[in-house]
C-alpha positions, 0 to 999 in steps of 0.5 A: 500499499505505501509503494502504491501511494508513493507511485501516485505521488511521483505521477502527480508531480511529474504530470498535470492535466487541466481544462484548457485555460483562457488568457483574460488579457493579452496584446496580439498586435497586428498584421505580420506580428499575428503569425507569432502571437496568435500561434503561441496563444492558441497552443495554450489557451482556448480564449483570449481577451485581445487588447485594443490599443493598436494604431489607430485604436479599436474604438468601433465595432467594425474596427473590432470585427475586422481585427477579429477576422485578421486574428482568425485567419492566423490561427493554425490548423487543428487549434480552436482558439477564440479571440474575445474583443475589447473596445478602446475607451475614448472621452468622445465615444457615444454611450449608445455603442455599448448596446451594439457591442454587447449584441455583437457576438465578438466584443466582451469588454471595453478598456480603460487606458489612462492617457499616456500611461502605457504603449499606445495609450495617448488617446486614452482618458485624462480623467475618469470622471469624464467617461462616467456616462459611458460607465453608466451605459456599460453598467446598464447593459452589463459590459465589463470594464477592464482597467489599466490602473495607474495614475498619470500624474507626473508628480507621482513616483513610477512605483506608486502610480498603481497605489495611487490609482486605488483611490479614483477606482474607489470612487468608480466602484461607489458610483457604479456598484454593479459594474463588472470591473477587472483591475488588470495585471495588478503589481502591488500588495495595495492592489491585492488588499483593495481587490479583497476589500470590495464586492465580488463584481471587482476582480484582477488579473495577475501576470506570470512576469509579476509573479516571477520578478521584482524590481531587483531583477529589473536593475540586476547588474545594470538595467534590464530592458527586457524586464521593463514592463507597465505597471513596472515591477515592484518590491519583493513584498508586492511579488509575494502578496501577488503569489499569495493571491494566485495560490489562495483559491480566491475567485477574484484573481485569475489569468491575464498574461499582458503578454506584450511583444516588442521588436528586440531593437525597440526594447534595447534602445535609448527609450525602450518599450514597456512589455514582456512577451510570455505567450510562448510559455505562459501556462508553463510559467504560471505552473512553476510558480504554483509548484514552488508554492506547493499549490499545483492543485490550485492551478486549474481554478486560477487558470481554467475557471475563475475567469470564465465564471467572471466573464459569465462564459462556459468553462472550456471542454478541452484539456492540456497536459503539462509535464515535468520536463526541463527545457530551454527557452530560445534566446529569441523568437521570430516576430514579423520581419524582426525578432523578440526576446521572450520572457526567460530567454536562454533560461531553463524552465521545468514545465512543458506543454504536451502538443501533437505537433 
């Protein structure tokens, strides 16, 4: 009996099969870049919420539909992948658009970008109170609000921007008590505590890079441009709070990679772009964190259940299997006519997705 129990434990710790997960926040970019991003995301995720911060931004249903079709064209044969589209909120947008968006069959949320806070956010919002009429309509038709939660006050320290934004978010929650809100890519203990303090219609996504890294990694033996992201990496205690949140089993926290590719030359420049590409190994990188914290049994809910329930979508029927098998992540990956340096480039990770390829 003892021998049989020992074998079962060994099997469980060397292979894990879960319901296929979803990515509730990713950047696929466009045109030539879709071959890379769609292939990597579709290999791991059944669905992905696609960010609308293109040039020009996706502000109409027709633009969203055209972008959706361009993505679908790049899905590799044999993979079932559904892009879930979003609208980019602007201060001159008409509230009536959300009624049609809700009926479109492809748009599942709208995205709030503070103006200038991150990549292609210049057309975003200068003051969230200016879009209260939009939020009122979104609440009325039950269209979720995805938020990049950072202050854009020039006098605020970059490491405090998320924490300061929580004050504005508290007002939004108070004014729109039934609006479903996702505070994306949270990076601080303050944000974790905020999410735990508010009603169940407020949730958060957490990225693999904010779980694996803290700001010491960004500045280890020099400035590491491929660790630069927005929100910027924070303190060790913030990283630990995020890890505790994802392994807690609380349904308010779920997957959102914020996988955001930039060409290598745009990262390694005098004004390097913010963004970390993780789609090539996202679920494997999450699995590493869960295993390190003796919580592999919590991975499926975090990756496959909680986000679907929050967005009121069915869980996926397909399964994926990860095996405990070390592999080296390439130093670079093709990206259109150039290349990107992915998360954990040149490093060995311990979990690998089984594919039929």
